[in-house]
N, C-alpha and C positions, 0 to 999 in steps of 0.2 A: 672225060667226065668224071665227076666224083658224086657220090650220094651223101648228102648232108642231113643230119637230124638236128634240129634246132629247138631247144626248150627255153622258154622265158620263165626263169625262176622267180625273179623280182623285177618290178618295174616302178620307177619313180617319175613318171611323166608329169610335167607341169601343164601341159596344154591338152593332151590327149590321154585316153585311158587304154589305148591299144599301141602296138608296135608293129611297123610295116616290115615284113620280111620279103625280099625279092631277090631272085638269082642275079639280077643286074647290079646289085650292090657288092658282089663278090668280084675280086680282081686276082689275077695271077701275077706275081712279081718274080722276075728271074733271079738266079743266084748272084747276078751282077747288079741287082737293084733296078732293073728296067721293068716298067709295068707293061705287060702284054696288052694289046688291044683285045676288046671283047669281040668274040667272033659272032657272025650272024648265023647262028645255028638254032634249029628248032630242037629244044631239049625234050627227052621223052617224059612220059608221065610216070610218076607224079612230078609236076613242076614245083619248084620251091617259090611260092608266091602266096602270101596270105597276110591277113591282119591278125596278130597274136595278142592275147590278153594274159595277164599274169597267171602262170601255171599252165599255160597252153603250150602245145608243141606241134611242129610240122616237120615233114621230111620230103626230100625231093632231089632232083638232079640239077647239077650246075655244070655247064660246059666251058671248057678252056682250050685254046689252041696255043700250044707252047712247043718250043724246040724239043726234039726227041732226046737230046743228050743233056738237057737241063733238069734241075730239081728245084722247081719254083716253090715259093711259099704262097699261100692263099691268104688274102686279106679281105675282111668284110668291113665295109664302111671306112676305107682308107681316108686318113686325114680328118676323121670325125672324132669327137671326145670318146666315143664308145667303140672304137675300132678293135677287131679281133684278128689275131694272126694264127694261121694253121700250117703245120708241116705235113707234107705228103709222104714222109719217111716212116 
């Protein structure tokens, strides 16, 4: 599990005035490029799930199940225009 703090600095939404943040939008990608399946785990509180407005922030836990010897990257909204990649090193 990793603890993530997410702050929405600027938002240019065309349809909505808020931005949906949810732990289910995060994925672990192995060092070989394979996307791990999201585990069926109840994450501890605080959970990372909310609607953010510009200037808002949220923090919470996201759970992953990865190989012990792997150093995966974490991606948020993979294959979307606004995807973000994170290193765990």
